C-alpha positions in Angstrom: 93.3 60.9 49.2 97.0 61.5 49.5 98.7 64.7 48.8 100.7 63.1 46.0 97.0 62.7 44.4 96.2 66.3 44.9 99.6 67.3 43.1 99.1 65.0 40.1 98.6 66.5 36.8 97.4 65.3 33.1 97.1 66.7 30.0 93.8 68.6 29.1 92.4 69.3 25.7 89.3 71.6 25.1 88.0 72.4 21.7 85.0 74.4 21.0 84.2 73.8 17.1 82.2 76.3 15.4 81.1 77.6 11.9 83.4 80.1 10.6 83.9 82.8 13.0 83.6 86.6 11.9 87.0 88.1 12.1 86.3 91.7 13.4 84.0 90.8 16.4 86.0 87.7 17.2 89.4 89.6 17.3 87.9 92.3 19.5 87.2 89.7 22.3 90.2 87.7 21.7 92.2 89.8 23.9 89.9 89.1 27.0 89.7 85.2 26.3 92.7 84.1 28.3 91.6 86.1 31.2 88.2 84.8 31.2 89.5 81.1 31.0 91.6 81.8 34.0 88.6 83.2 35.7 86.3 80.3 34.9 89.2 78.0 36.4 89.6 80.3 39.4 85.9 79.9 40.3 86.7 76.1 40.9 90.1 76.8 42.6 92.1 75.5 39.6 95.3 77.1 38.5 97.1 75.8 35.4 99.2 77.0 32.7 97.3 76.8 29.5 97.7 77.8 25.8 94.9 79.2 23.9 94.7 79.1 20.0 92.2 79.8 17.4 91.5 79.1 13.8 88.3 80.2 11.8 86.5 77.3 13.1 87.7 76.7 16.5 88.9 77.9 19.9 91.5 75.3 21.4 92.7 75.4 24.9 95.3 72.7 26.2 97.4 72.4 29.2 100.3 69.8 29.7 100.0 70.0 33.4 96.5 70.2 34.4 95.7 69.4 38.1 93.7 66.3 38.6 91.9 67.7 41.7 90.7 71.2 42.5 92.6 72.8 45.5 91.0 71.9 49.0 89.3 74.9 50.6 89.3 75.7 54.5 86.3 77.3 56.0 86.2 78.7 59.3 82.8 79.4 61.4 82.6 81.3 64.7 79.6 80.7 66.7 77.8 82.4 69.8 79.5 82.7 72.9 79.1 79.6 75.5 76.7 81.7 77.8 74.3 81.9 74.8 75.2 78.5 73.1 74.2 76.6 76.0 70.8 76.5 77.8 71.2 79.0 80.6 74.8 79.1 80.1 75.2 75.5 81.5 76.8 73.1 79.3 75.4 70.1 81.2 72.0 71.3 79.9 72.9 71.0 76.2 72.9 73.4 73.3 70.3 76.2 73.2 68.4 77.4 70.2 71.2 79.8 69.3 73.8 76.8 69.6 71.8 74.4 67.6 71.2 77.3 64.9 74.9 77.7 64.6 75.2 73.8 64.2 72.6 74.1 61.1 74.4 77.1 59.7 77.7 75.1 59.5 75.9 72.1 58.0 76.5 69.8 61.1 72.7 69.4 61.7 69.9 68.6 59.2 66.9 70.7 60.5 64.4 68.2 59.0 65.2 64.9 60.9 64.0 65.2 64.5 64.3 67.0 67.8 67.2 65.9 70.0 70.1 67.6 68.4 67.8 67.9 65.4 69.2 64.5 64.1 72.9 65.4 63.7 74.0 63.8 60.3 77.0 61.8 59.6 79.6 63.9 58.0 80.3 63.1 54.3 83.0 60.7 53.7 86.2 61.6 52.2 89.1 63.0 54.5 91.7 61.4 56.4 92.6 61.1 59.7 94.7 64.3 60.0 91.5 66.2 59.9 90.2 64.3 62.9 93.2 65.2 64.9 92.8 68.8 64.0 93.3 70.3 67.5 96.8 69.0 67.6 97.9 71.7 65.3 95.0 74.2 65.8 97.1 76.5 67.8 99.1 77.5 64.7 96.1 78.4 62.7 95.9 81.9 61.4 92.3 82.9 61.3 91.3 85.7 58.9 88.8 86.9 61.7 90.9 86.1 64.9 93.6 84.1 66.4 91.5 81.6 68.4 93.1 79.7 71.3 91.8 76.2 72.1 90.4 76.1 75.6 90.7 73.2 78.0 93.5 70.9 79.0 91.8 67.7 78.5 93.2 67.4 75.1 94.3 63.9 75.4 90.7 62.6 75.9 89.8 64.4 72.9 92.2 63.2 70.7 91.5 59.5 71.5 87.9 60.1 71.0 88.7 61.7 67.6 90.8 58.9 66.7 88.3 56.5 67.6 85.7 57.9 65.4 85.3 57.6 61.6 88.6 58.4 59.8 86.7 60.3 57.4 85.7 63.1 60.0 86.7 66.5 58.9 85.4 68.9 61.3 84.4 69.0 65.0 82.3 71.3 67.1 85.1 73.0 69.3 85.5 75.9 71.8 87.8 78.6 71.3 88.6 81.9 72.4 87.8 85.1 70.2 87.9 88.8 71.2 88.3 87.6 74.9 85.2 85.2 74.9 84.8 81.6 74.7 82.6 80.8 71.5 81.8 77.6 69.4 84.0 77.2 66.5 83.9 74.9 63.4 86.8 74.6 61.2 85.8 72.4 57.7 88.2 71.3 55.1 86.4 70.8 51.9 88.5 68.3 50.0 89.3 69.1 46.4 87.1 67.7 43.7 88.2 65.7 40.9 88.7 67.8 38.0 86.9 65.7 35.6 83.7 66.2 37.8 83.8 70.0 37.2 85.4 70.3 33.7 82.1 70.3 31.9 80.5 73.1 34.1 84.0 75.1 33.7 83.9 75.0 29.8 80.1 76.1 29.7 80.7 78.9 32.0 83.6 80.1 29.9 81.7 79.8 26.8 78.9 81.8 28.3 81.2 84.5 29.6 82.3 85.4 25.8 80.7 88.4 24.5 81.1 89.4 20.8 78.3 91.7 20.3 75.7 90.0 18.3 75.2 86.4 18.8 73.1 83.5 17.2 70.8 80.6 18.5 70.5 77.5 16.3 68.7 74.1 16.5 68.1 72.5 19.9 69.9 75.5 21.5 66.5 77.4 20.7 64.4 75.2 22.9 63.5 75.6 26.5 64.9 79.0 27.9 66.6 79.8 24.7 69.4 81.3 26.6 72.2 79.4 24.7 73.8 81.4 22.0 77.2 82.2 20.6 78.7 84.3 17.8 78.3 81.3 15.5 76.6 77.9 15.9 78.8 75.4 17.9 79.3 72.1 16.2 81.0 70.4 18.9 82.7 70.7 22.5 85.5 68.2 23.1 86.9 67.9 26.6 89.7 65.4 26.9 91.7 64.8 30.2 94.6 62.7 29.2 92.6 60.1 26.9 89.4 60.3 28.8 86.5 62.1 27.2 84.4 64.3 29.5 80.8 65.2 28.5 80.2 69.1 28.6 76.5 68.5 29.0 77.3 67.7 32.6 77.8 71.2 33.2 75.2 72.7 31.0 72.5 72.8 33.6 72.7 73.2 37.6 70.0 70.5 37.9 72.1 67.8 36.3 72.6 64.6 38.4 75.5 62.1 38.3 74.8 58.8 40.1 78.1 58.2 42.3 76.6 55.5 44.3 78.7 53.0 42.5 81.8 54.8 43.4 81.4 55.4 47.1 85.2 56.0 47.5 84.8 59.3 45.5 84.6 62.6 47.3 81.6 63.7 48.8 81.8 66.9 46.8 80.8 65.0 43.5 77.3 64.9 44.8 74.8 67.3 43.0 74.6 71.1 44.2 71.2 70.4 45.6 72.7 67.9 48.2 75.6 69.9 49.0 73.7 72.4 51.0 72.2 70.0 53.6 75.2 67.6 53.8 78.1 68.7 55.7 81.5 66.8 55.4 82.2 66.5 59.3 82.0 63.9 61.7 79.8 63.5 64.9 80.2 66.8 66.5 81.7 66.6 70.1 81.7 69.6 72.7 85.2 69.9 73.8 85.6 69.7 77.6 88.0 72.2 79.5 88.4 69.9 82.7 85.8 71.8 84.7 84.2 68.9 86.4 82.7 65.4 86.3 79.2 66.9 85.5 80.6 68.4 82.2 82.3 65.0 81.3 79.5 63.0 81.8 77.2 65.5 80.0 79.8 65.4 77.0 79.9 61.6 77.0 76.0 61.5 77.1 75.9 64.0 74.4 78.4 62.0 72.1 76.5 58.7 72.8 73.4 60.5 71.7 74.9 62.0 68.6 76.4 58.6 67.4 72.9 57.1 67.8 71.1 60.0 65.9 73.8 60.0 63.2 73.4 56.3 62.3 69.6 57.0 62.1 70.3 60.3 59.9 72.8 58.1 57.7 69.8 55.9 56.8 67.4 58.5 56.2 69.8 60.5 54.0 70.9 57.6 52.0 67.2 56.6 51.3 66.3 60.1 50.3 69.6 60.4 48.1 68.8 57.3 46.4 65.3 58.1 45.6 66.4 61.5 44.2 69.1 59.7 41.7 66.3 57.3 40.7 63.9 60.2 39.8 66.7 61.9 38.2 67.7 58.9 36.2 64.2 57.9 35.2 64.0 61.5 33.7 67.2 61.0 31.9 66.1 57.8 30.3 62.9 59.6 28.9 64.9 62.6 27.6 67.2 62.7 24.8 71.0 62.3 25.0 72.3 65.3 27.1 73.3 67.9 24.7 75.3 71.4 25.4 74.3 74.3 23.0 72.4 72.0 20.9 75.0 69.6 20.1 76.2 66.2 21.8 79.7 66.0 22.6 82.1 63.7 20.8 85.9 63.1 21.0 86.4 64.3 17.4 87.3 67.3 15.3 87.0 68.6 11.7 90.1 69.4 9.7 90.5 71.6 6.7 87.6 71.4 4.4 89.8 70.2 1.4 91.5 67.6 3.3 90.3 64.0 3.1 91.4 62.0 6.1 92.4 58.5 6.1 89.7 55.9 6.6 91.1 54.6 9.9 91.2 58.2 11.5 87.5 58.6 11.1 85.0 58.6 13.7 83.0 55.5 14.5 79.7 56.9 15.1 77.7 55.6 18.0 75.1 58.1 18.0 71.5 58.2 16.7 70.6 58.2 12.9 70.7 61.8 12.6 74.2 61.9 14.0 75.3 59.2 11.7 74.0 61.1 8.7 75.9 64.1 9.7 79.1 62.3 10.2 78.6 60.7 6.9 78.6 64.1 5.2 81.6 65.6 7.2 84.8 63.9 7.8 84.7 63.6 11.7 88.3 62.6 12.9 88.5 60.9 16.2 90.9 62.0 18.9 92.4 60.1 21.4 94.7 62.7 23.2 96.5 66.0 23.1 99.5 64.9 21.0 97.1 62.9 18.7 95.0 66.2 18.1 97.9 68.4 17.4 99.5 65.9 15.0 96.2 65.4 13.1 95.7 69.1 12.8 99.2 69.7 11.5 98.6 66.8 8.7 95.0 67.9 8.0 95.8 71.2 6.8 95.2 73.3 10.0 97.7 75.5 11.3 96.7 76.1 14.9 98.9 78.7 16.1 97.7 82.4 14.7 101.3 83.4 15.1 102.6 80.6 12.6 99.9 81.6 10.3 101.0 85.1 10.3 104.6 84.3 9.8 103.9 81.9 6.9 102.0 84.9 5.3 104.8 87.4 5.9 107.6 85.1 4.5 105.3 84.3 1.3 104.8 88.1 0.8 108.6 88.7 1.0 109.3 86.1 -1.5 106.8 87.7 -4.0 108.4 91.0 -3.3 111.9 89.7 -3.9 110.7 87.8 -7.2 108.8 90.4 -8.6 110.6 93.7 -7.3 107.4 94.9 -5.7 106.6 96.7 -2.4 103.5 95.4 -0.7 101.6 97.7 1.5 101.1 95.8 4.6 98.2 96.8 6.8 98.3 95.4 10.3 94.6 95.5 10.8 94.1 93.5 7.3 96.8 91.2 8.1 95.1 90.2 11.5 91.8 89.5 9.8 93.3 87.4 7.1 95.2 85.3 9.9 91.8 84.8 11.6 89.9 83.7 8.4 92.6 81.2 7.0 93.6 77.8 8.5 96.3 77.0 5.9 97.3 80.6 4.2 99.0 81.0 0.9 99.8 84.3 -0.5 99.3 84.8 -4.2 99.9 87.7 -6.7 97.2 88.8 -8.9 96.7 91.7 -11.3 94.2 94.2 -13.0 93.7 96.5 -16.1 96.1 99.4 -16.1 93.3 101.8 -17.2 91.9 101.5 -13.6 95.1 103.3 -12.5 93.6 106.6 -13.6 91.1 106.6 -10.5 92.1 108.0 -7.3 94.6 105.8 -5.2 92.1 105.6 -2.4 89.2 104.1 -4.4 91.7 101.3 -5.7 93.0 100.5 -2.3 89.9 100.8 -0.3 87.9 98.5 -3.0 91.0 95.9 -2.5 91.1 96.2 1.3 87.6 96.6 2.5 85.6 94.4 0.1 88.2 91.8 -1.1 90.8 91.7 1.9 93.6 92.2 -0.7 97.1 94.0 -0.1 97.9 96.8 -2.4 101.1 96.6 -4.3 103.6 99.4 -5.4 106.4 99.6 -7.9 109.1 102.1 -7.9 106.8 104.2 -5.4 104.1 104.2 -7.5 100.7 102.2 -7.3 101.1 99.1 -9.2 98.1 97.3 -11.1 98.5 94.3 -8.8 97.5 92.7 -5.5 98.2 90.2 -3.0 95.4 87.7 -2.1 95.8 85.1 0.5 94.0 82.0 -0.2 92.9 79.2 2.2 93.3 76.1 0.0 95.1 73.0 -0.2 96.4 72.7 -3.6 99.3 72.7 -5.9 97.7 74.8 -8.8 96.3 78.1 -7.9 95.7 79.7 -11.1 91.9 79.4 -11.0 91.8 81.1 -7.6 93.9 84.0 -9.0 91.7 84.3 -12.0 88.5 84.3 -10.0 89.8 86.9 -7.7 91.0 89.0 -10.7 87.5 88.9 -12.3 85.8 90.0 -9.0 88.1 92.9 -8.6 87.8 94.0 -12.1 84.0 94.3 -11.7 84.4 96.5 -8.5 86.8 98.8 -10.1 84.7 99.1 -13.3 81.8 100.2 -10.9 84.0 102.7 -9.3 85.3 104.1 -12.5 81.6 104.8 -13.5 80.7 106.5 -10.3 83.9 108.9 -10.4 83.0 110.0 -13.9 79.5 111.0 -12.7 80.3 112.5 -9.8 82.9 114.8 -11.5 80.3 116.0 -14.0 78.3 117.3 -10.9 79.8 120.4 -9.2 79.9 120.3 -5.3 76.9 122.2 -3.6 75.8 122.1 -0.1 72.2 122.7 -0.8 71.1 119.1 -1.3 72.2 118.3 2.1 69.1 119.9 3.4 67.3 116.4 2.3 69.6 114.5 4.9 68.6 114.4 8.4 71.4 114.9 11.0 70.1 114.1 14.4 66.6 114.7 15.7 66.7 118.1 17.5 69.6 119.2 15.5 67.9 119.7 12.0 69.7 118.5 8.8 73.0 118.1 7.6 72.7 121.5 6.0 72.0 123.0 9.4 75.0 121.4 10.8 77.1 122.8 8.0 75.9 126.3 8.6 76.8 126.1 12.2 80.3 124.6 11.3 80.8 127.7 9.1 79.9 130.1 12.0 82.3 128.1 14.3 85.0 128.3 11.6 84.8 132.0 11.3 85.0 132.4 14.9 88.2 130.4 15.2 89.7 132.0 12.1 89.3 135.4 13.9 90.8 134.0 17.0 93.8 132.4 15.6 94.3 135.1 12.9 93.4 133.3 9.7 91.4 134.3 6.6 87.8 133.3 7.6 86.7 133.3 3.9 88.9 130.5 3.2 87.8 128.5 6.2 84.1 129.0 5.7 84.3 128.2 1.9 86.0 125.0 2.9 83.4 124.0 5.5 80.7 124.9 2.9 82.0 122.3 0.7 83.2 119.9 3.3 80.1 117.7 3.6 78.8 117.8 -0.1 80.5 114.6 -1.1 78.0 112.9 1.1 75.5 112.7 -1.9 78.1 111.5 -4.3 77.7 107.9 -6.0 81.2 107.2 -4.9 80.6 107.8 -1.4 77.4 106.0 -1.5 79.2 102.8 -2.6 82.3 103.6 -0.4 81.3 105.5 2.6 84.9 105.3 4.0 85.9 107.8 1.4 84.0 110.6 2.5 86.1 113.8 2.7 88.6 112.0 0.5 86.4 112.2 -2.6 85.3 115.7 -1.7 89.1 116.6 -2.1 89.2 115.2 -5.7 86.1 116.6 -6.6 87.2 120.1 -5.3 90.3 119.9 -7.3 88.2 119.0 -10.4 86.1 122.0 -9.6 88.9 124.3 -9.8 89.2 125.1 -6.0 92.4 125.8 -4.2 94.7 123.4 -3.0 94.2 124.6 0.6 90.5 124.2 0.5 90.7 120.8 -1.2 93.1 119.7 1.4 91.1 120.9 4.4 88.1 119.0 2.9 90.2 115.9 2.9 91.6 116.1 6.2 88.2 117.4 7.9 87.8 114.0 9.8 91.4 113.8 11.3 92.5 112.4 13.5 90.0 109.5 13.1 91.8 107.0 15.4 94.3 106.5 18.0 97.3 106.5 15.8 95.8 108.6 13.0 97.5 111.4 11.2 96.8 115.1 12.2 95.7 117.7 9.6 98.9 119.0 7.9 98.1 122.7 8.0 96.6 125.3 10.1 93.7 125.9 7.9 92.9 122.3 7.8 93.3 122.1 11.7 90.7 124.8 11.9 88.2 123.1 9.5 88.7 119.7 11.4 88.1 121.4 14.9 85.0 123.2 13.5 83.3 119.8 12.7 84.2 118.3 15.9 83.3 121.1 18.1 79.7 121.5 16.4 79.2 117.7 17.0 80.3 118.0 20.5 78.2 121.1 21.4 75.0 120.1 19.3 74.9 116.7 21.0 75.7 117.8 24.5 72.8 120.4 23.9 70.2 117.6 23.4 71.5 115.5 26.2 73.3 112.7 24.2 76.3 112.4 26.3 78.4 109.3 26.5 78.0 107.1 29.3 80.0 103.8 30.3 81.0 102.1 26.9 78.2 103.7 25.0 79.2 106.3 22.6 77.2 106.0 19.4 78.2 109.3 17.9 81.9 108.6 18.7 82.2 111.9 20.9 85.0 110.7 22.7 86.9 110.4 19.6 85.8 113.9 18.3 87.2 115.2 22.0 90.4 113.6 21.5 90.8 115.1 18.1 90.0 118.5 19.6 92.7 118.1 22.2 95.3 116.5 19.8 95.0 119.4 17.2 95.2 122.0 19.9 98.3 120.4 21.2 99.8 119.7 17.8 99.2 123.4 16.6 99.9 125.0 20.0 96.4 126.6 19.7 95.4 128.6 22.8 92.1 126.8 23.7 90.5 127.8 26.8 87.8 125.4 27.0 85.4 127.6 29.2 85.7 130.6 27.3 85.8 129.2 23.5 82.7 126.8 24.3 80.7 129.5 26.1 81.2 131.9 23.0 80.4 129.0 20.4 77.2 128.1 22.5 76.0 131.7 22.4 76.8 132.5 18.7 75.3 129.2 17.4 72.1 129.8 19.7 72.6 126.2 21.0 69.9 125.6 23.6 72.4 124.0 26.1 72.0 124.1 29.7 74.8 125.5 32.0 75.1 122.0 33.5 75.6 120.3 30.2 77.9 122.9 29.0 80.1 122.5 32.1 79.9 118.5 31.6 81.2 119.2 27.9 84.0 121.3 29.3 85.2 118.6 31.9 84.6 116.0 29.1 87.2 117.6 26.9 89.8 118.0 29.7 89.5 114.4 30.6 90.4 113.4 27.1 93.5 115.6 27.8 94.6 113.3 30.7 94.4 110.2 28.6 96.5 111.9 26.1 99.3 113.1 28.2 99.6 109.8 30.0 100.7 111.2 33.2 100.2 110.4 37.0 96.6 110.9 37.8 97.2 113.3 40.8 99.7 115.3 38.6 97.1 115.8 36.0 94.3 116.5 38.6 96.4 119.2 40.2 97.1 120.9 36.8 93.5 120.7 35.6 92.3 122.3 39.0 94.6 125.4 38.4 93.4 128.8 37.4 93.8 128.0 33.7 91.4 126.2 31.5 93.5 126.4 28.5 94.4 123.1 27.2 98.1 123.8 26.2 98.7 125.6 29.5 97.3 122.6 31.3 99.4 120.2 29.5 102.5 122.4 30.1 101.8 122.8 33.7 101.2 119.0 34.1 104.7 118.3 32.7 106.3 121.0 34.9 104.5 119.3 38.0 105.7 115.8 36.8 109.3 116.9 37.3 108.6 117.3 40.9 108.4 113.5 41.1 112.2 113.1 40.5 113.2 115.8 43.1 114.9 114.5 46.2 113.3 117.3 48.4 109.9 116.7 47.1 108.4 115.9 50.5 109.9 118.9 52.2 108.8 121.2 49.6 105.3 119.7 49.6 105.2 120.0 53.3 105.9 123.7 53.2 103.6 124.4 50.3 100.8 122.6 51.5 100.9 124.4 54.7 100.6 127.6 52.7 97.5 126.2 50.8 95.8 125.0 54.1 96.3 128.3 55.9 94.9 130.2 53.1 92.1 127.9 52.0 89.4 130.2 53.5 90.3 133.3 51.6 89.2 132.3 48.1 87.1 129.3 48.7 85.1 128.5 45.3 84.5 132.0 44.3 86.8 134.6 42.9 84.6 137.4 44.6 85.8 135.9 47.8 89.3 137.0 46.9 88.6 140.3 45.6 86.4 141.2 48.8 89.4 139.9 51.1 91.7 142.2 49.2 89.4 145.3 49.5 88.5 144.6 53.1 92.2 144.1 54.0 92.7 147.8 53.7 89.9 148.9 56.0 90.2 146.5 59.0 89.8 147.8 62.7 93.2 147.2 64.1 93.0 146.4 67.9 96.3 147.2 69.8 98.2 144.0 70.4 101.7 142.8 70.2 103.0 141.2 67.2 103.6 137.4 68.0 106.8 136.1 67.6 108.2 132.7 68.1 111.7 132.0 69.0 114.2 134.5 70.0 116.2 135.2 66.8 114.6 138.7 66.3 114.6 139.7 70.1 117.1 142.6 69.5 115.0 144.4 67.1 111.7 143.7 68.9 111.4 147.1 70.5 112.0 148.9 67.3 109.4 146.8 65.7 106.9 147.4 68.4 107.5 151.3 68.3 106.7 151.2 64.7 103.7 149.2 65.1 102.2 151.2 67.8 102.6 154.5 65.8 100.8 152.8 63.0 97.9 151.9 65.3 97.6 155.2 66.8 97.4 156.8 63.4 94.6 154.3 62.3 92.6 155.1 65.4 92.9 158.8 65.1 91.3 158.3 61.5 88.0 156.7 63.2 85.6 159.4 62.8 82.5 159.9 60.8 84.0 161.5 57.8 86.9 159.0 57.8 84.6 156.1 57.7 83.1 157.5 54.6 86.5 157.8 53.1 87.4 154.3 54.3 84.3 152.8 52.6 85.0 154.9 49.3 88.5 153.5 49.3 87.4 150.0 49.7 85.2 150.3 46.6 87.9 151.9 44.7 90.4 148.9 45.6 87.7 146.5 44.6 86.9 148.1 41.5 90.6 148.4 40.7 91.0 144.6 41.3 88.0 143.6 39.3 89.7 145.0 36.3 92.9 143.4 36.7 93.9 140.1 34.7 94.5 136.7 36.5 98.2 137.2 35.9 98.3 140.2 38.0 96.4 138.7 41.0 99.6 138.4 43.0 100.5 142.1 42.3 97.0 143.1 43.5 97.4 141.1 46.7 100.9 142.3 47.3 99.5 145.9 46.9 96.9 145.3 49.6 99.4 144.5 52.3 100.3 147.1 55.1 104.1 146.9 54.9 104.4 148.6 58.1 103.1 145.8 59.7 105.8 143.3 58.5 108.2 141.6 60.8 111.6 140.7 59.7 110.7 137.2 58.6 107.6 138.6 56.9 109.8 141.4 55.2 112.4 138.8 54.1 109.6 136.5 52.5 107.9 139.8 51.1 111.1 141.0 49.4 112.0 137.5 48.1 108.6 137.2 46.6 108.7 140.8 45.0 112.3 140.1 43.4 111.1 136.8 41.7 108.7 139.0 39.5 106.6 135.8 39.2 103.7 137.3 37.0 106.6 137.8 34.1 107.6 134.3 34.3 105.5 132.4 31.6 107.2 129.0 31.3 105.6 126.9 34.2 108.8 124.9 34.9 110.5 128.4 35.4 107.9 129.7 37.6 107.6 126.4 39.6 111.5 126.7 40.3 111.2 130.2 41.5 108.3 129.2 43.9 110.3 126.5 45.3 113.2 128.8 46.0 110.9 130.4 48.6 111.3 127.3 50.8 113.9 128.7 53.1 112.1 132.0 53.6 108.9 130.0 54.4 110.4 127.7 56.8 111.7 130.9 58.7 108.3 132.4 58.5 106.3 129.5 59.9 108.9 129.1 62.7 108.8 132.7 63.9 105.4 134.1 63.0 102.0 133.4 64.4 99.6 133.7 61.2 96.2 133.6 63.3 97.0 136.5 65.4 94.3 137.8 67.4 94.9 141.2 65.8 92.7 141.0 62.6 95.0 143.4 60.8 98.1 141.2 61.4 96.2 138.2 60.7 94.8 139.3 57.4 98.2 140.8 56.4 99.9 137.5 57.0 97.3 135.4 55.3 97.5 137.9 52.2 101.1 137.4 51.9 100.9 133.7 52.0 98.0 133.6 49.7 100.0 135.6 47.1 102.3 132.5 47.0 99.5 130.3 46.7 97.9 132.2 44.1 101.0 132.1 41.9 101.1 128.2 42.5 97.5 127.8 41.5 98.4 129.2 38.0 100.4 126.0 37.7 98.3 123.5 39.7 96.3 123.1 42.9 98.7 122.1 45.7 95.9 120.2 47.7 95.6 117.5 44.9 99.2 116.4 45.3 99.8 113.6 47.5 103.9 113.2 47.3 
């Protein structure tokens, strides 16, 4: 096979023809389909530019430059060292069991064919002479495992013997150096396959990789293992490489065989999988000599002669066995039906638009059995000869293959109707995508309905049109208009019958809605009937849920300074519309209908609006509650769902989230951020679990807290390490974490960020043993720092910048130590213990914001050296606890960089004197504690 053959390309066409595909599940998977097709190609080492399209009845894939062959693959095998590979390490004695085992492993020996060399097989034909001359270029090989060196200087003799062998030889047994040892080595080049030999398997693997949720089985696809299924029954799988049709059934089962004895010039890799494992594409193995002596040369020559004799016998035996296998396979095939994939026999044909009548000369000439002929007679199967023929016949047959073209056609027609009738069409992107997916040749039409239905709530009319009929609502002069846009999928010139038919259907829908609305308005809202609706096993009824929501709402109202009476009244009526006739017909309108019924009942606008907005936000791009009252009502419902379901262990995992708890947690976070609500997840969730008497474990409560904070990360869309640092600070308030994360993110754009992090991470590392995982550790540290036995020692200084003042410092230090030692008596010990308890008790009563002050108050300022005093005084002057904005506090902390550098250059923190050591660590921890109010330094890797 020449290199030009490997680079040759042809046109490829693949069409998977099905019954009508359901739009919603198909569109969810469509975003993954291109990637899955690339994965299917990659499994066979193929890369090709492809276009993918879909219509309601087909998935079409085509390429103008599809390679005719798969890419060749190089495999390297390193065997045992020569001392082990040969008997007693002597090459003249032949290969040992380890050496023979290696040859078997790499496919050079068939273990079933005898003793001497275990009957070395001939290598499969198909490679060129360049492979046989491999050692000439072997020194340039870059092995992924090592950089082996060819041993021996008798290369000329080897090359001559290689050239004398079969030109199809692909790999030889060689000796190379690896990790300082001489080992056996085989390098095999597996030639590329013809693409037509694997395309059937590629397409079938691609189809099986698609997941749409629910799937169907049909016809012959239900026989046997019953594993063949798809979102809708498959009618045909057409594969054309240029004008040559390929049967997809060849790739439907791993046991299929193709008789290639008549095409001996084909690649060995076209053999079935079951023969590949025992047939290796390599020539007769030869041991490479390294000019070590005549004995080795004669042994190598004898070994070569033996190998050639055995190979001839092996070829005859292998050929007989292979022919027997094909005879058995062909006999079974003749007894069986024609090969089918997914219950259908492949044909080079397609179906056009259902309303299109193709020309007689384009129809498929059936060559199948009687059943297939009858099916072809009922449906106009059009034969396809190539890619251009396919695209041409689809275009003329009423099928617009490109979804983008269908979408553009719909939008242009809608714009024309808007201009002609002075209307404004409410375009819904999700609805438009569905319509594109269910039409092959779309045509936008304008229909109408009786004006009396405009008395219904707008949401009732638009929901009925959108959800049930796939219509677009229409407005005129800003008001809902008694018209609609329907997109037909028909090939005709007169659409009046289509319009009138759709008008009749919509009239029936709206008449039912009018009846339901009148009945519901006559019944006042009442939560008591909710007792008949079960909520979740273990959480009672919907009435129980409503009562818990009222308790949560009252708690939040007091927390945020709102009238709890309004909140609880709105929550009492919030779920009452679930028993209304309208919501029974249109479940999408729950909450919305409660709003209208509340107004009809005379409730205030605030309560009605809160009922309407209780489920907001209900999607990624959804609107948020429009008032603070509505926000608290919405929070109450979401928090009750989260706490209740977590309390019974119903926690989302992986892609499973049947109760949409991730959406509920997203809503909690978005509402808190939108209304700047102080929402400490630990405190609020703990309080709610207690007042609502949820039987929730501490473990699940902690998981819920972390679950909500994780939602904050996805909403903020900032680097993971930045959010991780902010979320592991001292604050558990959602708004505070968000603002802290934004402040830390500004660090990424600073030029001196690396120097800052180096200094402040040193602060964090030195003080990590103070607090640990418990706040009590810090409090004990502060208390005990007042009562440390101070052993006489010199203050450790580095450098000479403070040498002049050292005598004064030492004198002051000695006086302090003497005074401390004089107080060591029985009575003073009691006073010290009492003082320790007072300091600790005093610290326990302090808020987190005053931790720095408590730490600084615990310092013994008489022990401070000039570098320590400079840092201490600068820290006091910043008054960090008073800085509430995280960016301002972060800038202030960074201003300590110069003083900290001097401190680390001059002061030994871990001094032998425990008093000095604690004093210095406390000073550094005061800085670290303030940084922790913004984020955890240890989580930053900048």
